[in-house]
N, C-alpha and C positions, 0 to 999 in steps of 0.2 A: 063304455069298451075300451075308450081315451085312458083312462085312470089304468087300469087292469095292464094296460101297453108301457106307461109310464112307468108304473111301480115294477115290472117284470123287467125294465129297458135300465132302473136305478140297481136291481137287484145285482142284474150281470154286472153294471160297470163298477159296483161297491165291490164283485169278488172278484174283476179281473184287475182292477187295484193293488190288492193286498196279495203279497206272493201266498203260495201253496205249500205243503209239507212238506216236498220234496225241493221246491226252491228254495225254504227258505233255509233248509240244509246245505244247499250248495253254497247261499251266501255264505254261512256260519263256515263252512270248509274254505273258501276262497277269505275270509277276515283271516283265519288261523295261517292259512298258507302266506297271507302278504306279512300279518304279524312274524312270521319264521322268518320270512326271506329280510325284513327291516333287520331282525337280531343277529343274523347273518351277516349280511353288509357291515352293521353298525360295528360289529366285533372286528371285521376285517379291517374295516377305515381306520379302527385306533390301537389293533396290531400292527399298521402298516407305517400309520404317522409314528409311533410309538421307535418303530425300525430305522426310520426314517429320521425321527432326532437323535439315534442312537449313532447311527452315521454320520451325522454330520458332527456331534460331539466328535468321535473319533478319528474323524479326519481333518479336524481343528490340530486336537491332541497331537494328530502326527503330521501336521503340516503338508496334508494331501488334497486339500480342497479342492482347489487347480482339477488334478487328476478326476479327485470321485464327482465332480459337478454333474458330468453326466447322469452317472448312477443317483444323484440324490432328486434330480430335478425326474427323472421316472419314475421314481418313490412319489413325488410329490403332488405328479399327473396325476399317476396312479390314485391315487389317497381321494384324488380329484371326481375322478370317474369312479368312482365307488360312494363318494356321495354324491354326486349325480344321480346313478343307479338309485340312491337310499329317497331321493327327492322323486324319482320316477314311480318308487314302489308305494309313497304316502300317497301320491295322486294318484296312484289307481287302486289305493284301498280308497281313496276318502270319496272320488267320483262314482265307483265301481265301472269303473268302463277305460277302455286306454287312447291316451293321448299322445299323438303323435310327435308334439314337441316337445317333452324331454326326452325321447329317446332321441331328438335330429343333435340335442345338447350332447347327449352322451356319443354321440356316433362324431361329432365332431372334435370332441375332446379326444378323442379315443386319436381321430385322424390328429389331429393338431401334435400330442403326445408322440407318437409312430411319427413325424415327419420331422421334432426336433432331433429326438433319438438318432436317424437316420443321419439325419446334418450333421450332427455333434462327431461319429461315428465314420464318417465318409472319407476322413483321409487315410484312415487305418483300411478300407475297403477296399480303398484304390490303390493301395500299397500292395493287397495279398493275392488279387488276381482279376483279371478286366470281364472274365463271366462275371462275377461276383459283384464288382461296380458296376457292369449294364444292367444286372439284376436290381439293385439299389437305386438306378438312376430310375428304370422304369416306374419302380414301385413308389421312388418321392413324384411321381408323372402323375400316374394316376392315384395317390392320395390327394394332390394337391386339385387336381379334377373333385373330385370326392368334396374337398376343402368348398370349392366354390360352389357345387352345388346346393351343398347344407347349407351356407350363408343364402345361399338366394331363395332358399325357403323362409 
């Protein structure tokens, strides 16, 4: 009697560990989507990197690197953000589950990117309008809080 129960238990465990046809189909679709996302992110990163190089050389040629440095920094950080997203897709593809850490890194880079851009342009904002300046200061405060929370994780 115990042997029959053990055999039935083994068969049930064996079948539950193998994905069914429907589950296998969804896993294949998930893999195809991850590969497609990775390809799009890679193409986007390469295009942005090429554009950043072109802007850098044009700024050097025109002796305007000092005035274009904020734009170049923004482009570089955007490329870094896309590369981190690509890494997140790669981890999700490999692990077949979502992990929080890569998303926290992406959010941290995005927040730092925005802080640097706002800080670099704050003098222009201060000259234009008091309300716009106040909004920029509030945004900086909010982003600083977010960065502290992300770093604490």
